[in-house]
C-alpha positions, 0 to 999 in steps of 0.5 A: 519524503525520506531522502535515504530511498531517493537513490538511482536503484529505487528510481529505476524500480519505480520507473518500471512500476509506472510502465505497468499498464494493467492488473495482470501486468502488475501481478506478473511483475510483483510475483516475479519481484516479491515473494508471496509473503512479501506481496501479501504483507504489502497488500495487508498494510494497504487493507489496514490503511483502508480500514483505519481511514474507515475508522475501524478499531485496531481489534476489528482490523486485527481480526479481519486482516490478521495484522499485528497491532504493531503493523496496524500502529506503523500503518497508522503512523504513516497515515498520520505523519507520512507523505500522504501516499495512501490517501493519494491512492484512496482518492484516485481509486474513489474518483475512478470508481465514481466515473464508472 
């Protein structure tokens, strides 16, 4: 993991995120802390990652999400050489859906 982000302020922020108990609380928090464009950009990256894991092409992803090829490439690099954060959430969401 990137040691440059392991600072007390990020720890406090992540601790705050972990207190959120449901989607409505998450919406309230992230609408307060992010601009609309920042939140939409984060959500777009997550959707790009999901589509990349589903083996979709850059062209298809770009057409469906509006993401630039540069953004798609950055997300792909994170999927392949990052800290497996995307994959952890994909796995946990799949497990949650399997229990339903």
